[in-house]
C-alpha positions in Angstrom: -41.3 -21.5 53.8 -42.5 -24.3 55.8 -42.3 -26.8 53.1 -39.9 -27.4 50.3 -41.4 -26.2 46.9 -39.7 -26.9 43.6 -38.4 -23.9 41.5 -41.0 -24.8 38.8 -43.9 -24.6 41.2 -42.5 -21.3 42.7 -42.4 -19.9 39.2 -46.0 -21.0 38.4 -47.3 -19.5 41.8 -45.8 -16.1 41.0 -47.7 -16.1 37.7 -50.8 -17.0 39.6 -50.2 -14.1 41.9 -49.9 -11.8 38.9 -53.3 -13.0 37.6 -54.9 -12.7 41.1 -53.6 -9.1 41.4 -55.2 -8.4 38.0 -58.6 -9.8 39.2 -58.5 -7.8 42.3 -57.9 -4.6 40.2 -61.0 -5.7 38.2 -63.1 -6.3 41.4 -63.5 -9.9 40.6 -64.1 -11.9 43.9 -63.7 -15.6 42.6 -61.4 -17.4 40.2 -61.4 -21.1 39.2 -58.4 -23.3 38.5 -59.7 -23.6 35.0 -59.5 -19.8 34.4 -56.0 -19.8 35.6 -55.0 -22.7 33.5 -56.5 -21.3 30.3 -54.7 -17.9 30.9 -51.3 -19.7 31.3 -52.0 -22.5 28.8 -51.3 -25.2 31.2 -53.4 -28.2 32.6 -56.2 -27.4 35.0 -55.1 -30.3 37.3 -51.6 -28.8 37.6 -53.1 -25.5 38.9 -55.2 -27.5 41.5 -52.1 -29.5 42.6 -50.1 -26.3 43.0 -52.8 -24.7 45.0 -53.2 -27.6 47.3 -49.8 -27.0 48.5 -51.1 -23.6 49.9 -53.7 -25.4 52.2 -56.3 -23.1 50.4 -59.6 -24.9 49.7 -61.8 -23.5 47.0 -65.6 -23.7 46.9 -67.4 -26.3 44.8 -68.6 -24.7 41.4 -67.4 -21.3 42.6 -63.6 -21.5 42.8 -61.2 -19.7 45.0 -61.7 -16.3 46.8 -59.1 -14.2 44.9 -57.9 -12.1 47.9 -57.6 -15.2 50.1 -55.6 -17.2 47.4 -53.4 -14.2 46.9 -52.5 -13.9 50.5 -51.9 -17.7 50.7 -49.3 -17.4 47.9 -47.6 -14.3 49.5 -47.3 -16.3 52.9 -46.0 -19.5 51.2 -43.5 -17.7 49.2 -42.4 -15.3 51.9 -43.4 -12.0 50.2 -43.9 -10.3 53.6 -40.4 -11.1 54.9 -38.4 -8.2 53.5 -35.0 -9.1 51.9 -32.5 -6.3 51.6 -30.4 -6.0 48.3 -27.9 -3.9 46.5 -27.0 -3.7 42.8 -23.5 -4.0 41.4 -23.2 -2.4 37.9 -25.0 0.8 37.0 -25.1 0.1 33.3 -28.4 -0.3 31.3 -29.6 -3.5 33.0 -28.6 -2.4 36.5 -30.4 1.0 36.0 -33.5 -0.7 34.7 -33.6 -3.0 37.7 -33.0 0.1 40.1 -35.9 1.8 38.4 -38.4 -1.1 38.7 -40.8 -0.2 41.3 -42.7 -3.5 42.0 -39.9 -5.4 43.8 -41.1 -4.0 47.1 -44.5 -5.7 46.6 -42.7 -9.0 46.6 -40.5 -8.3 49.7 -37.3 -7.1 47.9 -36.0 -3.8 49.1 -33.1 -2.5 46.9 -31.2 -0.1 49.1 -28.1 1.0 47.1 -26.2 0.6 43.8 -22.5 0.4 43.1 -20.1 0.9 40.2 -16.5 1.5 39.5 -16.9 4.0 36.8 -15.9 7.4 38.1 -18.2 9.1 35.6 -21.2 7.3 37.0 -20.4 7.5 40.7 -22.3 10.3 42.5 -25.2 10.2 39.9 -28.7 9.3 41.2 -31.0 6.5 40.2 -34.5 6.3 41.5 -33.4 8.1 44.6 -30.2 6.1 45.1 -26.8 7.6 44.6 -24.4 5.4 42.7 -21.5 4.6 45.1 -18.0 3.5 44.6 -17.7 -0.3 44.6 -15.0 -0.1 47.2 -17.6 1.2 49.7 -19.7 -2.0 49.3 -18.4 -4.1 52.1 -18.9 -1.4 54.8 -22.3 -0.4 53.3 -23.4 -4.1 53.0 -22.6 -4.8 56.6 -24.2 -1.6 57.9 -27.4 -2.1 55.9 -27.5 -5.9 56.7 -27.7 -6.7 52.9 -29.1 -10.2 52.1 -28.7 -10.2 48.3 -26.4 -8.8 45.7 -27.8 -8.3 42.3 -24.9 -8.6 39.8 -25.2 -6.8 36.4 -21.6 -6.2 35.5 -20.1 -7.0 32.0 -19.3 -10.8 31.6 -15.6 -10.3 31.8 -15.8 -8.7 35.3 -18.4 -11.2 36.6 -16.1 -13.6 38.4 -13.8 -11.0 39.9 -16.7 -9.1 41.1 -18.3 -12.3 42.6 -15.1 -12.9 44.4 -15.2 -9.4 45.8 -18.7 -10.1 47.1 -17.7 -13.3 48.7 -14.9 -11.4 50.5 -17.6 -8.8 51.6 -19.5 -11.7 53.2 -22.5 -11.6 50.7 -24.2 -15.0 50.9 -26.7 -14.7 48.1 -26.0 -13.5 44.5 -28.6 -12.9 41.9 -26.6 -13.2 38.7 -27.7 -11.4 35.6 -24.4 -11.9 33.8 -24.0 -14.6 31.1 -21.2 -16.3 33.3 -21.2 -19.3 35.5 -19.7 -18.2 38.7 -17.4 -20.2 41.0 -18.4 -19.5 44.6 -17.8 -21.2 47.9 -20.4 -23.8 49.1 -21.8 -21.4 51.7 -22.7 -18.8 48.9 -25.9 -19.3 46.8 -26.2 -18.1 43.2 -29.4 -17.8 41.2 -28.5 -17.5 37.5 -31.0 -15.2 35.6 -30.3 -16.7 32.1 -31.8 -14.1 30.0 -30.6 -15.6 26.7 -31.5 -19.1 27.7 -35.0 -18.0 28.4 -35.1 -16.1 25.1 -34.0 -19.1 23.1 -36.5 -21.3 24.9 -39.2 -18.9 23.8 -38.1 -18.6 20.2 -36.9 -22.2 19.6 -39.9 -23.2 17.6 -40.6 -19.9 15.8 
């Protein structure tokens, strides 16, 4: 990314991308900032401000060309630069992520999945054989892995993170309900499922 974009803007741009993909599927050529804003229940001016970051100019009273705007978002957010990933934890969540087929559209290629359960090792999920976690360092180095997706039970989260750090993994996508302690040269993105749920249901 050429310019620093906040996490909130990145989140909105990914939602715009979903809308644009839907419009393309429906063979709709143009879209306005007002249409996007109404679908997401946000302010029209916010949509225009976000799109201005993409250097994509719309047409007066017509809107944005859907395909061009989609490409602009993909270029800005780096969809076309493939990131290689592996999953640690072949439980329900890890299995669901492994089976999700749309990650490749956003530049994420999941190459392998690991667990320490002897009853799971050797099974196949979405074409990937579950490997013994102790094979991870060698595999990560060989496959030039960028990201580790952590889906282990909470009580094993920190020890597994330590293992990943020792395996020279620099980016961890953390799906566990645990705040990880890692060195400064390792980045962690916490996917706070319960926090998102509580934000959604707070006023219900």
